[in-house]
C-alpha positions in Angstrom: 13.6 -11.4 8.0 11.3 -12.7 5.3 9.8 -11.0 2.3 7.1 -13.0 0.6 7.6 -12.7 -3.1 5.3 -10.7 -5.3 6.1 -7.9 -7.7 4.1 -5.5 -5.5 6.0 -6.6 -2.4 9.2 -5.9 -4.2 8.0 -2.5 -5.4 6.9 -1.3 -1.9 9.7 -3.0 0.0 8.0 -4.2 3.2 9.3 -7.2 5.1 7.4 -9.8 7.0 9.3 -10.0 10.3 7.0 -12.1 12.5 4.2 -14.6 11.9 2.0 -16.8 14.1 -1.5 -18.2 14.0 -3.9 -15.3 13.2 -1.0 -12.8 13.3 1.5 -11.0 11.1 4.0 -8.2 11.7 5.6 -6.2 8.9 8.0 -3.3 8.7 8.9 -0.7 6.1 11.6 1.8 6.0 10.0 5.0 4.7 12.0 6.2 1.7 11.5 8.9 -0.9 9.4 6.6 -3.2 6.8 6.2 -0.4 6.1 9.9 0.0 3.4 12.1 -1.3 3.7 15.8 -2.4 3.6 16.8 1.3 6.7 14.7 2.0 4.8 12.2 4.2 4.0 8.6 3.5 1.3 8.3 0.8 -2.0 7.0 2.2 -1.9 4.3 -0.5 1.3 2.9 1.0 -0.2 2.8 4.5 -3.4 1.2 3.1 -1.1 -1.4 1.4 0.6 -2.2 4.7 -2.8 -2.6 6.4 -4.1 -4.8 3.6 -1.0 -6.9 3.6 -0.7 -7.4 7.4 -4.4 -8.3 7.7 -4.2 -10.5 4.7 -1.3 -12.5 6.1 -3.0 -12.7 9.5 -6.0 -14.2 7.8 -3.8 -16.5 5.6 -2.2 -17.8 8.9 -5.6 -18.8 10.3 -4.5 -22.4 10.6 -1.0 -21.4 11.7 2.0 -19.9 9.7 3.0 -23.3 8.3 -0.1 -23.5 6.1 -0.8 -20.4 4.1 -4.5 -20.2 3.2 -5.6 -18.3 0.1 -7.9 -15.4 0.7 -9.0 -12.2 -1.1 -9.9 -8.8 0.3 -13.7 -8.1 0.2 -13.5 -4.7 1.9 -11.2 -2.5 3.9 -11.6 0.6 6.0 -8.6 2.8 6.8 -8.2 5.7 9.2 -5.1 7.9 8.9 -4.2 9.2 12.4 -0.6 10.5 12.3 2.5 10.9 10.1 5.8 9.1 9.8 8.9 10.8 8.5 11.3 9.8 5.8 14.0 7.6 7.2 11.7 6.2 9.9 10.7 2.6 10.0 7.0 1.8 10.5 5.7 -1.4 12.0 2.3 -2.8 11.2 0.7 -5.7 13.1 -2.3 -7.5 11.7 -4.6 -9.8 13.6 -7.5 -12.0 12.5 -10.3 -11.2 14.9 -13.1 -13.5 13.8 -15.0 -15.1 11.0 -16.0 -18.6 9.9 -15.5 -21.1 7.1 -15.6 -18.6 4.2 -15.2 -15.1 5.6 -12.6 -13.7 8.0 -12.3 -10.3 9.8 -9.0 -8.7 10.7 -7.6 -5.5 12.0 -4.2 -3.7 11.9 -2.3 -0.7 13.2 0.7 1.0 11.6 3.0 2.6 14.2 6.4 4.3 14.2 9.2 2.7 16.1 8.5 5.3 18.8 4.9 4.0 19.1 3.0 6.8 17.3 -0.1 5.4 15.6 0.1 6.5 11.9 -2.9 4.5 10.6 -5.3 1.7 11.5 -7.8 -0.3 9.6 -10.2 -3.2 9.4 -10.7 -5.7 6.6 -12.9 -8.5 5.5 -11.6 -11.4 3.5 -13.0 -14.4 1.7 -11.2 -17.7 1.9 -10.7 -19.4 -1.5 -9.6 -22.9 -0.6 -10.0 -23.5 3.1 -12.7 -26.1 2.9 
């Protein structure tokens, strides 16, 4: 498994477990620091996973060997279910379109049993593609 280094990645604890052109898969073991007052994963943690998975999928637009720089312009998240402490969630991000400067991506967060916890769409701007 691979964890791209950033202070925030270290803080949250997700792992990049698969990557391909226009695609990224992450996982996260839900631990106490990820929970809100209702003892379920905080929406901000789920939004982070969606932003990260879609961001990697966009960064891998030319393949995973060449990581492109991009920034998030907008993101829309829908919370659809709940994961429990001790469960691992898996998020898959996919670049679904765009052009030379803007890219569109989507992601879903699921439990290992397949329950959809959240989904989202994001728009990115490439910084150095051309």
